C-alpha positions as CSV (number, residue, x, y, z in Angstrom):
1,M,0.9,-5.4,8.5
2,N,0.4,-1.9,9.8
3,K,-3.0,-0.2,10.0
4,P,-3.4,1.7,6.6
5,Y,-2.8,5.7,7.0
6,I,-6.4,6.7,6.3
7,I,-7.2,10.2,5.0
8,G,-10.5,11.7,4.7
9,V,-11.3,14.0,2.3
10,A,-14.4,16.2,2.3
11,G,-16.2,19.1,0.6
12,G,-19.4,20.5,-0.5
13,S,-20.9,20.0,-4.0
14,G,-18.7,21.9,-6.6
15,S,-15.6,22.1,-3.9
16,G,-13.3,20.7,-6.6
17,K,-12.9,17.2,-4.6
18,T,-12.8,15.3,-7.7
19,F,-9.8,17.2,-9.2
20,F,-8.2,17.4,-5.9
21,L,-8.2,13.5,-5.6
22,K,-7.3,13.1,-9.3
23,C,-4.1,15.2,-9.0
24,F,-3.4,13.3,-5.4
25,L,-3.7,10.0,-6.7
26,E,-1.2,10.6,-9.5
27,H,1.5,10.8,-6.9
28,F,1.0,7.0,-6.2
29,S,0.8,4.0,-7.8
30,A,-2.1,1.6,-7.5
31,D,-0.4,-0.6,-4.7
32,E,0.6,2.5,-2.4
33,V,-2.8,4.0,-2.3
34,C,-6.7,3.3,-2.6
35,L,-9.7,5.2,-2.7
36,V,-13.4,4.4,-1.5
37,S,-16.2,6.8,-2.1
38,Q,-19.4,7.7,-0.4
39,D,-21.1,8.2,-3.5
40,D,-21.1,4.7,-4.2
41,Y,-23.1,4.1,-1.1
42,Y,-26.4,5.5,-1.9
43,F,-29.4,3.6,-1.3
44,P,-30.8,2.7,-4.9
45,V,-34.2,4.3,-4.9
46,A,-34.0,6.5,-8.0
47,D,-34.5,3.9,-10.5
48,N,-38.3,4.3,-10.7
49,M,-38.5,7.8,-9.9
50,T,-40.2,10.4,-12.4
51,P,-38.2,13.4,-13.3
52,E,-40.3,15.6,-10.8
53,E,-40.0,12.9,-7.9
54,N,-36.2,12.9,-8.5
55,K,-36.0,16.8,-8.2
56,L,-37.9,16.6,-5.0
57,Y,-36.1,13.7,-3.6
58,N,-33.2,15.0,-1.1
59,F,-30.2,13.0,-1.9
60,D,-28.2,15.5,0.5
61,L,-29.0,13.6,3.9
62,P,-26.9,11.1,5.7
63,N,-29.9,8.8,5.8
64,T,-29.7,8.4,2.0
65,I,-26.3,6.5,2.3
66,D,-26.1,3.2,3.4
67,H,-23.5,4.0,6.1
68,E,-23.3,0.6,7.8
69,H,-22.1,-0.9,4.3
70,F,-19.7,2.1,3.8
71,E,-18.4,1.5,7.3
72,A,-18.1,-2.4,6.6
73,D,-16.3,-1.7,3.6
74,I,-13.6,0.5,5.1
75,E,-13.1,-2.0,7.9
76,S,-12.4,-4.6,5.4
77,L,-9.8,-2.5,3.5
78,V,-8.2,-1.5,6.9
79,N,-8.0,-5.3,7.4
80,Y,-6.1,-5.7,3.8
81,K,-9.2,-7.3,2.3
82,T,-10.1,-6.6,-1.2
83,I,-13.8,-5.3,-1.6
84,Y,-16.2,-5.5,-4.6
85,K,-18.8,-2.4,-5.3
86,K,-21.2,-1.5,-7.8
87,E,-20.3,2.0,-9.1
88,Y,-23.0,4.6,-8.7
89,T,-24.1,6.4,-12.0
90,F,-26.0,9.3,-10.3
91,N,-29.5,8.6,-11.7
92,N,-28.1,8.3,-15.3
93,P,-30.7,5.9,-17.2
94,H,-28.2,5.4,-20.0
95,A,-25.1,4.7,-17.6
96,V,-24.1,0.7,-17.1
97,P,-22.5,0.6,-13.7
98,K,-19.3,-1.0,-13.2
99,I,-18.4,-3.7,-10.7
100,M,-15.3,-2.1,-8.9
101,E,-12.7,-4.0,-7.5
102,I,-10.7,-2.0,-4.7
103,K,-7.5,-3.5,-3.4
104,P,-6.2,-2.2,0.2
105,A,-3.2,-0.2,0.3
106,P,-0.9,1.2,3.0
107,I,-2.7,4.7,2.2
108,L,-6.4,4.6,2.3
109,I,-8.5,7.8,1.2
110,V,-12.2,8.0,2.0
111,E,-14.3,10.7,0.7
112,G,-17.5,12.2,0.7
113,L,-20.1,14.8,2.2
114,F,-20.8,13.0,5.6
115,I,-17.6,11.0,6.4
116,F,-17.0,13.6,9.3
117,H,-20.4,13.4,10.3
118,F,-20.5,9.4,10.2
119,H,-18.5,9.4,13.6
120,K,-17.3,5.6,13.1
121,I,-15.9,6.5,10.2
122,A,-14.4,10.0,11.5
123,E,-12.9,8.2,14.3
124,Q,-10.6,6.3,12.1
125,L,-9.2,9.2,10.0
126,D,-5.5,9.9,10.6
127,M,-5.8,13.0,8.5
128,K,-8.8,15.2,7.5
129,I,-8.8,17.3,4.6
130,F,-11.5,20.0,4.1
131,I,-12.0,21.4,0.5
132,D,-13.3,25.1,1.2
133,T,-14.8,27.0,-1.7
134,H,-17.1,30.1,-1.7
135,E,-20.6,29.4,-2.3
136,N,-21.0,31.4,-5.7
137,V,-17.8,29.5,-7.2
138,A,-19.5,26.1,-6.1
139,L,-22.7,26.9,-7.5
140,E,-21.1,27.8,-10.8
141,R,-19.2,24.6,-10.9
142,R,-22.4,22.6,-10.0
143,L,-24.6,24.2,-12.6
144,K,-21.9,23.2,-15.3
145,R,-21.5,19.6,-14.2
146,D,-25.3,19.0,-13.8
147,L,-26.4,20.7,-17.0
148,E,-23.7,19.1,-19.2
149,E,-22.8,15.7,-17.6
150,R,-26.1,14.8,-15.7
151,G,-28.6,16.1,-17.9
152,Y,-30.7,18.1,-15.3
153,S,-32.4,21.4,-16.0
154,N,-31.4,24.6,-14.7
155,E,-34.6,24.7,-12.6
156,D,-34.0,21.4,-11.3
157,V,-30.3,22.3,-10.2
158,M,-31.2,25.5,-8.5
159,Y,-34.2,23.8,-6.6
160,K,-32.0,21.4,-5.2
161,W,-29.2,23.7,-4.5
162,E,-31.2,26.1,-2.4
163,N,-33.5,23.3,-0.9
164,H,-30.9,20.2,-0.6
165,V,-27.4,21.1,-1.2
166,V,-26.8,24.4,0.7
167,P,-28.7,23.3,3.8
168,A,-27.0,19.8,4.1
169,Y,-23.4,21.7,3.7
170,Q,-24.3,23.9,6.5
171,E,-25.5,21.1,8.8
172,F,-23.5,18.1,8.0
173,L,-20.3,19.3,6.9
174,L,-19.4,22.9,7.8
175,P,-19.3,22.4,11.5
176,Y,-16.3,19.9,11.1
177,K,-14.2,22.3,9.4
178,D,-12.3,23.7,12.1
179,S,-11.5,20.1,13.5
180,C,-9.7,19.2,10.3
181,H,-5.7,19.0,9.7
182,K,-5.7,20.5,6.3
183,I,-8.2,23.4,4.7
184,V,-7.7,23.5,0.9
185,I,-9.0,26.8,-0.6
186,N,-10.0,26.1,-4.0
187,N,-11.6,29.2,-5.3
188,T,-10.0,29.3,-8.7
189,N,-9.8,27.4,-11.8
190,T,-6.1,27.4,-11.8
191,P,-4.9,23.8,-11.7
192,E,-1.6,24.7,-10.7
193,D,-2.7,25.8,-7.1
194,I,-4.2,22.3,-6.3
195,I,-1.3,20.6,-8.0
196,K,0.9,22.3,-5.6
197,V,-1.3,21.5,-2.3
198,T,-1.3,17.7,-3.5
199,D,2.5,17.6,-4.2
200,D,2.9,19.0,-0.6
201,I,0.8,16.4,1.1
202,S,2.1,13.6,-1.0
203,D,5.6,14.6,0.1
204,E,4.5,14.6,3.5
205,L,3.0,11.2,3.1
206,R,5.8,9.6,1.5
207,E,8.0,10.4,4.5
208,K,5.6,9.5,7.0
209,V,3.8,6.4,5.7
210,L,5.8,4.9,2.7
211,S,9.6,5.5,3.7
């Protein structure tokens, strides 16, 4: 079999990666595309943390990710081998993680904050997509998500944003923006804008990879 066509999708917290990927995946069947997410490769350090320890711990650093396991699983998918991975539950003590079965496909999507920074991963990417969002828009989305879905306080969210999220974005992601093949501007909450972008990219891929 030919090597899968590998797409890297990266963007800062609150950039809208999740919605972009949801729209993108809807263009393909399960046997045409598979997705592997950096978030599922955090080292399991948060289980016994107090809320204060969790607040101070910086999850926005490359060394919080088991990148060797991440790279090995990508390599398995490149070689058309199925992988099994425990879902990451974002430190939610009430969530029961699922064991995910990820089957290989002709199109492999790799997503996460550090995928361009991890050189072994970046070198394999056939297409790099950067989701670009104004900082104030991203913060508004982050606040909404973390307060409503993850149970953090406003103080905790702002502490992490100022001390962890923004510095990590500026050091480990932003420098790679200009080397990306596609930059997707996502400053509105208008779904049609992102849907149109994913329509165009999926058409391109159908012609290039699946025809």
